[in-house]
C-alpha positions in Angstrom: -1.8 -4.4 -9.8 -1.9 -5.1 -6.2 -0.9 -2.2 -3.6 -0.1 -3.2 0.0 0.0 -0.3 2.7 1.6 -0.9 6.0 1.4 2.1 8.4 3.2 2.3 11.7 4.1 4.9 14.2 1.8 7.5 15.6 1.1 8.0 19.4 0.4 4.4 20.2 2.6 2.8 17.4 -0.4 0.7 16.2 0.4 -1.1 13.0 -2.1 -1.4 10.2 -1.9 -3.2 7.0 -4.3 -3.2 4.0 -4.0 -4.7 0.5 -6.0 -3.7 -2.6 -5.9 -5.7 -5.6 -7.1 -4.0 -8.8 -8.4 -7.3 -10.2 -10.9 -7.5 -7.3 -12.2 -3.9 -7.9 -14.8 -2.5 -10.2 -13.2 -1.4 -13.5 -13.6 2.4 -12.5 -12.0 1.8 -9.1 -9.3 -0.2 -10.6 -8.5 2.7 -13.0 -8.6 5.2 -10.0 -6.1 3.1 -8.2 -3.6 3.1 -11.2 -4.1 6.9 -11.6 -3.3 7.5 -7.9 -0.4 5.3 -7.9 1.0 7.0 -11.0 0.3 10.5 -9.5 2.1 9.5 -6.2 5.3 8.9 -8.1 6.7 6.5 -5.6 10.0 6.3 -7.5 10.9 9.7 -6.0 10.9 8.5 -2.4 13.9 7.0 -0.6 13.5 3.4 0.5 14.6 4.3 4.1 13.5 7.8 5.2 15.2 9.6 8.2 12.5 10.8 10.5 12.5 14.5 11.2 13.8 15.4 14.8 11.2 16.2 17.2 8.4 14.5 15.5 8.5 10.9 17.0 4.7 10.4 16.8 4.4 10.7 13.0 3.2 7.8 10.8 5.6 5.8 8.6 4.1 4.3 5.4 5.5 1.4 3.7 3.9 0.8 0.2 4.5 -2.1 -2.1 3.3 -2.0 -5.6 3.1 -5.2 -7.5 2.3 -5.5 -11.2 3.0 -7.9 -14.0 6.5 -6.5 -14.5 7.9 -5.9 -11.0 7.4 -5.2 -7.4 8.5 -1.9 -5.9 8.6 -1.1 -2.2 9.2 2.4 -0.6 9.0 3.7 2.9 7.8 7.2 3.5 7.5 9.3 6.7 4.3 11.2 7.1 6.3 14.4 7.0 7.8 13.6 3.5 4.5 12.4 2.0 3.4 14.6 -0.9 -0.4 15.5 -1.2 -0.6 12.9 -3.9 0.9 10.2 -1.8 -1.5 11.2 1.0 -4.4 10.9 -1.5 -3.3 7.4 -2.4 -2.9 6.3 1.3 -6.3 7.8 2.2 -7.9 6.0 -0.8 -6.4 2.6 0.0 -7.5 2.8 3.6 -11.1 3.8 2.6 -11.3 1.2 -0.1 -10.0 -1.7 2.2 -12.6 -0.7 4.8 -15.1 -1.1 2.2 
């Protein structure tokens, strides 16, 4: 499994991209990645979110999950991100920074 996170928006609209590949992780970390992706339930999010009015400085997350079977991409506004999705985003950022 490989997960790519692209974050855009925010006050300065700085784009950031990280990729975490389970094959390059320790077994425990790889299992944590799979658990976080499953908990985030990305299938429940729209591919193209509508930003909430009056909140132009929020982040937009574009997540692509690749595994042996398929590739799935969703785009989620910060306002619509569930706690589980926020945990996944934070974990990806922290893990990529090493």
